[in-house]
N, C-alpha and C positions, 0 to 999 in steps of 0.2 A: 432627488434634489436637483433643481435646475440652477445653472450657473448664471449669475448676473453679469451683464455687460453694461458698463457705464451706469447712468442714473435711471435707465429705462430698460425693460426687458426686450431683447431683440432675438429671442428664440424663434419668433415668427417673422424675422426680418426678410426672409426670402418669400414671405407672405403667400404661401399656398398657391404659388403660380400655376400649379397644375389645375386649379379650379377653372382656368381658361379653357380646359379641354372638355367642357360639357359637350358631348358628342352632338346632340341635337336639342338645343333649347328652343322649343316651339311654342309660340304664344299668339294670342288673338286679341280682339277688341269687342266692345259691346256697343249696341246702338244707343242713341241718346238724343241730346238736345240738338236743335236746328242751328246750323252754322250761321245762317242769315235769313232774310226774308226770301223764301223760295219763289221762283217765277212759275208761271203756268207750264213752262217747259222742263220743270225739275225732273219729272219722271223720265223724260227722254235723256236728259243728261246723266241721270243715275244709271239708266240702262246701258248707255254708251260707256260709262266708267266700268261697269261690271264686265262688259265685253273686253275692255283693255286689261282689266285685272286678270281675266281668264287667260289672255294672251301672255301676260307677265308670268303667271303660274306655269304655263307650258314652257316658257323660256328658262325659268329658274329650275323647276323640278325636272324638266326634260334634259337637264345637263348630262345626266347619266343614269343608269339603272341604280347605281349605288346611292346617288342623291335622291332619286324618286322614292326609293323604299325607306330611306332614312326619314323622309318627311311624311309620307302617306302610306297607310297600310294597304290601301286599294287605289293606286294611281289611276287605273282605268276608269274608275267612277268619276274622275275629274277630267276625263278627256285625254289622258296621257297614255299612249299606246306603248307599253314597255317592250313589246316585241321589236319596236323600231329604235330602241335606245342602245347605245354602246354601254358596255359594262362600266367604263371609267370615263372621266371627263377628257375631252379633246384639248390637249394643251399645245398642239402644233401651232405654228405661226398663222397658217390659214384658218385653223379652227378658232383661235382667239380673235382674229380679225373679223370673221363672220359673226361671232358673238357680239362684238362691239358694234357692228353695223345694225344688228337686230335690236340692241339696246338703244341705240340712237333713234331708230325708227319708232320704237315704242315711246321714248321720251318726247319726241316731236308730237306724237298723237295725244299724249297726256297734256301737253301745253294748251290744247284746244278746249279742255274741260272747264266749264264755268263754275267757279267755286261757290258762287252765291246760290247755286242749285243743290248744294250738297249739305248733308248733316255734318255736325262737328266731327264725328268719327270718320266719315268718308273723306272730309277735308284733310284730316291728319294722315290717313292712309295714302291719299294722293301725294301729299308733300313728302311722306316718308319714302314712297316708291321713287319719286322724282329725285330725291337726295341720293338714294342708293344707286340709281342708274347713273346719275351725274358723276358720282365718285368713282364708280367702276370704269366709266368711259375716260375720265381724266387720268386714272391710273394707267390704263392700257395705252392711251395716246402719248402720254408724257414719260411714263416709266415702265415700258413694256417688259423689261427683264429684271426689275428690281426685287420682285418676290422670288425667294429661293425655295427650292423643294427639299433643301437639306435641313438638318437640325431635328430636335425632338418634336417640333410642331410642323415640320415640312411634310410634303406629301409622301416621300419615300418611307418615313417611319410611321406617320399617323395612319397610313393605310392599314397597318396591322391592327390598330385599335378599332378602326371603322369596321373591318371585316370580322373582328372578334365579337362585335356587338350587332352585326347585321341581323335584322329581324327575320325570324323563321316562324311562320304561322301555319304553313301547310306544305304539302308535297311539292307544289310548284315553286315555292320560295326556296326549298332545299335544292331543287334541281337548278334554279337560277344561280344560287350561291356557288354550287360546285362548278358551274360553267364559268363563273367569274374567276375562280381560282385558276382555271385552265388558261384564261386570258391574261393573268397577272404578269407573266414574263414580258409580253409585248408592251404592257403599260409601263413597267419599270424601265424598259428600253426607251420609251418616249420621255420619261422623266430624265433619264441620263442625257438624251439628246437635247432636251431643254437646257440643262446645266451646261452642256457644251456650247450651245448658242449664247448663253449668258457670258461664258468665258470669252468667246469670240467678240462679243460686244464690249469687252473690257471690264466686265463685272466678274472678276475672279472670285472663286468661292472663299467665303470667310474661313480662316483657319479653325475658328471655334466650331462653326457649324459643320465643317468638313470632318474634323476629328470626332465630334459627337456622333455623326452618322456612321462613320467607320466603326466606332466602338459599339454602337447599338446593333449594327448588323452582325458584328463579331459575336456579341452576346446571344443574338437570336440563333446563329449557326451553332454555337457551342451548347445551347440548352438541350438537355436530354429530350428525345422525341416525345416521351410520355408526359413531359412538362410543358411542351410547346403550347402557347396560348391559343393558337388556331385549332389545336386538337382538343384541349380541355374545354374551351368555351363552346365549341361545336357540340360536344357531347352534352354539356350542360343545357344548351338551348333545345336540343332534341329531347331532353328529359321532359320538357313542358309539352311536347307533342305526343308523348307516350301516356299522358294522363297523370304524370307525376308519380307513377308506380314503379318505375324502372330504376335499378341501382346504377349509380355513376361511379366512375373510378375514383380512387383516393386522391388523384391530382386535380379533380374538378374544383371549380371556384368554391371558396369557403364563405358560407353565410353566417353573419353575426346576429341576425334577427330578422323576423318577418312580421309585418303588420297587415292583416287582411281586413279591409274596410268593406268588402262586398258582402251583400246578404244572400246572393245567389251565385256562388262560386262554380266555375266550370271544372274544378279539379276532379280528376278521374275520368274525364272525357278524352279518350285517345283519338288522335288525328292520324297517326301512323302506327302500323303494327310493329311488333318487336323485330320481325324479320326485315321490314323496310328500314327500320332504324339501324340495325346491325349492318345492312348493306350500305347505308349512307355513311356510317362511321368508317367502314372499311374503305370506301371510295375517297372520303376526305383525307384519311391517313395516307393513302397512296399518293394523292395529289400534293399533300404537304411534303412528303418524302421525295417524290420524283419530279415535281414541278416548281413548287413555291420556294423551297430551300435552295435548290440549284439556281433559281432565278436570282435570289438574293446573293448567292455566292458569286454569280457572274457580275452582278451589279458592284459588289465589293471589289472584285478584281478590276473592273472597268474604271471605277473611281480612282483606284491607285495608279492606273496606267494613263487615263485620258484626262483627268482633272488635276489642275495644279493650283492648290490654295495660295492665296496671296501671302506674301511675306510681311506685308504691312497693313493692308486694308482689312480691318475687322469691324469697323464702326461705320454706320450709314453716312455720317458726315464726311468720311474720307472719299466718297465717290462723287462724281460730277453731279451737281444739283442735288446732293444728298440731303441738304437741309430743307430744300423745297419738298422733296419726297417725304421726309420725316414729318413735316408740317401737315401734309395731306393725309399721311398715314395716321397721325395722332387724332386729327379731326374726325376721320372715318371711324377709328377704333373707339374713341370716347364719345362720338356723336355730339361733338361740341363745335361751336363757331368761334371759340376763343383761339388765339394764336399761341405759339409756344411760350412766349414771354408772359402772356396773361396766365397761362396754366402754371408756370413756374411761380408767379406771384401768389396765386391761390394756394399752392402747395406749401409755400413757405409760411403763409399766414396760418394755415391749418396746423402745421407742425409746431409753430411757435405757441399757438393757443394750447395745444395739448401739453407741451412742456411746462407752460405756466400753471396749468391745472395740476400736473403731477407735482410740481414744486409746492403748490399750496397744500396738496394732500399730505406731503411729507412734513410740511411745517406744522400742520395740525396733529399729525401722528408720526413721530420719529421712528416708530416701530413698524411702519407700513410695510416695508419690504420683508421684514421678518415674518409678518402675517402672510404676505404674498407667497413666500416660498414654503411656508408650512401649511397653507390652506389645502384642504382635501375636498374635492367635489362631492356633493351629496349623493350623486348618482353617476355610475360609470357604464351601465348597460346601455348600448346605443339606442335600442328601440324604446326603452323607458325614458331616456333623455329626449328622444324625438317626440314622444307622446306628451311629455311635459311642455315642450316647446309649442306643440299644437294647441294644447289647452290654454296656454298663456296668450298665444297669438289671437285666439278668438275674441279676446277683450279689445284688441287694438286694430285689428284688420278685418275687412269684410269677409263674410262667411263664404266658405267653399265646400263642395261636396267631399265626403270622405275619400281618402286615397289609400289604395293597397300598394304597399311598397316593400322592398327587401333591402337590407343593408348588408353589403358584402365586403369582404376584404379584397383589396386590389391584387390581381395576379402578380406574381413576382416579376414576370417579364415586363410588366408596365410599372411596377413599383419603383424601379430604378430610373425612371424617366423624370422624376421630380414632381409628380402629381400627388399632392397631399390628399385630395379628395375630388371626386367629380360626380355629377348627376347625369343620368341618362333617362330620357323619357321615351316611351314607345312611339312609333310612328302614329300620326293622327288617325284615329279610327280603329286603332288596335285595342284588343281587350286585355292585352298583357299587363301585368303589374309593372311598377316602376322600380328603378334601382339606383341606389347611391353606393358608391365605392369609396372605402376608406383605406388609405395607405397607413397601416399601423406602424410602419417604420418612421413615419413623420408626424402622425397625429397622436399626441399624448392624451392621457385622461383629462388633464387640465384644459386642453384645447378642444375636447370632444364636443361640448355644448355649443360653442361659438361656430365650430366647423359645421355641425349639423344644422345650425340656424342658417348658415350661408347656403348650404346645399338643399336643405329640406324646408322646414317651417321656421320663419315665414319667408325664406329665400326662394331659390330656384324652383323647387318642386311645388311649393304653394303658388307662386306667381304663375308658373306654367299652367297648372290645373285651373286656376281662376280664369285664365284667358281661354283655355280650351272650352270651358263651359259656356263661353260667350263669343265664340269665334264668328266673325262676320264674313270674311272671305279667306279661303285657304292660302292666298298669296302671302298673308301675314306670317305663315310658317317659314317663308323664305327671306323675310325682311328683318330678322332679328338684329337688334342693335347691341353690340357688346357693351357700349356705354350704359345702356339702360339695364341690360341683364345683369352685368357685374356691378353696376352702380346700385341697383336695387338689392342684390344679394349682400353687398357690403353694408348698405343701410340696415338690412335685416340683421346682419351679424352684430353690428354695433348696437342696434336697438335691443337685441337679445341679452346684452350684458346685464341689463336690469333684471333678467330672470335668473341669473347665476345664484346658486346657493352652495353653502359649504358646511360640511358635517361637523367641523370643529371650530366654527367662528360664530359669534353672536351677530345680531341684526345690524348693529352699528358698524362693526368692522366689515361685515359683508357689503354694506352700502359703499364704503370707501374702496373696497376691492373691486366692486363692479365698475366704479369710475376709473380705477387704475387700469383694469383690463381694457376698457374702451379706449382710453388715451394711448395705451401701449400699442394696440392694434392699429389705430389710425396713424400714430407717429411712425410706426414701422412702414406702413403703406406709403405715406408721404415721402419718406426718405428713399424708399425703393423707386418711387416715381420720379423724384428729383435725380436719382442716379441714372435713370433712363435718359433724361434730358441731358444730363452732364456728359454722358458717354456718346449717345447717338446724335445729339444736336450740337453740343458745344465741343465735341471732338477731343475730349481729354484722354490722354493715354492711360493705359492700365496702371502705370506707376503713379501718375497724377491722381487717378481715381482712388487708389488705396490711401494715398496721403490725405485726400479730402475727407474720406470716411473715417480715417483715424482721428480726425478732430472731433468726431461725434462719439468716440470711444468704441468704434466698431473694429473687431479683430480682423487680421489679414485674411483668415480663412473664410469668414462670413462675407467680407467685402468681395473676395474672389468669386464666391457663389453668386452674389448679386450681379457682378459684372458678367458672369457667364449667362445668367438669366436674361439680362437686358439685350445681350447680343443675340440670343436665341429668339427672343420674342420682343422686338422693338415696339414701343408704345403700348404694349399690353397692360402694364401696370397702371397706365393712365385711364384705361377703360374702367378700372376699379375706382381709382381715387377721384378723377374728374367726373366720372359718371355719378359717383356718390355725391360729390359736391353739387352738381347740377340738380339732382333729384331732391336732395335735402333742402336746398334753397327754395325749390318750388313748394315743398311740403310746409316749410316754415311760412312762406307767403300765404298759402291757403289757410293755414291755421290762424293767421292774423285777421282773417275776415270774420265778421260777426256770425256766430252760430255754426262755425265749421269745427267739428270735433277732429281728433286725431284719426279716427276711423273714416270720417268723411274725406279727409285729406288723402289718406291712403287709397280710398276708393277712386277718387278723381285721378290720381296718378296712374293707377292700374287700368283705368277705364279705356285707355287708348292702345293698350297692348305694348309690345316691345318696339317703341319708336325712338328715334334719336332724341336725346334730351333737348337739343336745340329746337327741334320741331315741336316737342311737347311744350316747351316754354313759350314759344310763339303762339301756340293755340290757346293755352291757358290765359296768356296776356290779352288775347283778343276777346276773351269772354269775361274778364274781370268787370 
C-alpha cells in the first residue's frame, strides 16, 4: 500500500532522475523533402557538407577510445584510428583549449554552407551541429570551470558505469579494455587536478557533490571483491563472447527477461576460447585489485587532504555569473531558446492544468484515490509488459524493425546512485542485443509499465532504433539532444498511460485512473523542475526550499531528496519537462493540419533524429 502525500501522489516526485543516465542514446535521421529550390551547385554544397560532417565526427568521436567505442562498433571504418586515441578524454587546460579552437574552426567553415542547396534533413543537421558547437564554445570561453567532475553524474563516478558497459565484441576489444584499466589511475589524477584548478579559480567544491563522491568511493572500496561491478559485469560481457554456453558466477547481473526478435541468432558462436576467457577474467580481477581500487583509494585520500568544500556555496546562483551559466546550461540541456522566466511560466501552467484535471476527476469520483491505491496492474512480468507496449505502440507510432533486448536488474553498486531505470544501446554497427536496467529498489509494480514505456516502447529504445534504421550521417550519434531524448521519452511515458490496465478495475474506473496517473507524473515532473529553478537560479536556501515545498504538502524527507537531486544535476529535470513541452506543442500543431494523423505527426517529429527542439520547431515552421 502506497502512502498518499497531499492531494496528488508524489511517490514519483524524485521522477526517476536516473533515467538521465542513458549511457549512449544514439539516434539518426531520414532523408526527405527538399529544403528549398536547389541550385545547380547543390551537389557541390552537399559534398562539402559531408566533408565537414566527417571532420565533426572525427572531432567528437575522436575525443577518446572510451567515447569512440561507445558510439561506433568499428570506429576505423569511419576513418577514426583508435591506435592514436588516448583511453580517456583530455581535460587539461591545454587540451580543452585545443578542442575549443577546433570547434571554432569547424563552426566557421559550416557558416559558409548555403542552406538553399540542402534537403530539409541536411538543413536540420547543419543547424543542430552549429548549435551544439556554439554552446560548447560559449561554455568553455565563459564558464571554463563551472562543470564539476564530482557527484553521481560527474566523471569520477560515472566512469565506473561507463567501464562496466564498455562494449566487448572481440579479443581486440578485451585487450583495449584491460589497457584502459591500467591507465585509469592517471586519469583519476587528471580529474583531481581539474578539481584543484576549479578550487584555485574560486569554484570551491559543492558540499553536496563532495560528500556524495566521498560516500560513493567508500561504498566502492567496501564492496566485497566478488560483488564489484567491474568484475561481475566483465564476466557477464565475456559470456557473450563464449557463445553463451559458459556458466557465470552467482554474482553476475540478474536478467528479468529476454526478448529475441532476430530470426538468425548468432547464439552459440564462440569468439574466445574458454582458456582465453579465463585468462582475461584473471587479468581483469588482478587489475581491479591492484590498480583500480588502489587508484580510487588514493583519490579518496587526496580529496580529503587537497579539496576543501565550500561552507556556503552549494547552488549555482551563489557563484559569480551563476545565473548566466544556469541559463546557458538550461537552454543546452533542454534544447530550448526560452529563457528561465519563460520556462518557469510554462511549468506553472502545466502544473496548474494537471491539478485542475485531478480536482475534476475527484469531483466526478470521490472514491478515486481509494481506487488508485487498491488498483492492481494486470501484468507485472517486465517482458510481457514491454511486449504489450510494443503492440499498442504499433497503432500510433511509425513502424520499426523488431528489436532483441534484455531487461536486467541494476547491479547493487549502481542501484544506490538514484537511477530508477536506464537504457543502454550497443555501439552503432554492433550485433549485440540491447539492454534496459531496472532498479527494483525504486521501480514498483505499479510504476513498471510507465517506466518501461519511457525506456523501451515507445520511448528511448523505440526512438533509438527507428533512427538507427534511417541514419544519414554518423555524426548524429554525437549530437544527441537531452531535450529531445528525454522530452520524447517523457511524451511516450505520458502517452502510454492510456495503455494501463488493472486486473481489479472495470473499464470506466480504469479510464479515470489512466488520467490520474498521467496528471500525477506530469505534476511531479513540473514541481521537480520548478524546484531546480527555485534552488539553482533563484538561489533560495535549503530551509526556504523546504518551506516552499511544504506548501504543496511535500514531506521534509522528499523535499530533501529533491534538493539533493537538483544540486547533483542542475537543469536536468528541465530536459524532461521543457523537452516534453516543446515536442508536445509541435505534435499538437502538426495534428491541427488537415489530413495529419497522430502517427503522421509522430513520424514527422522523429524524421529529423535527436535534434534540439528549438531547431526542430524552426524547421517545421519553415515547412508549414
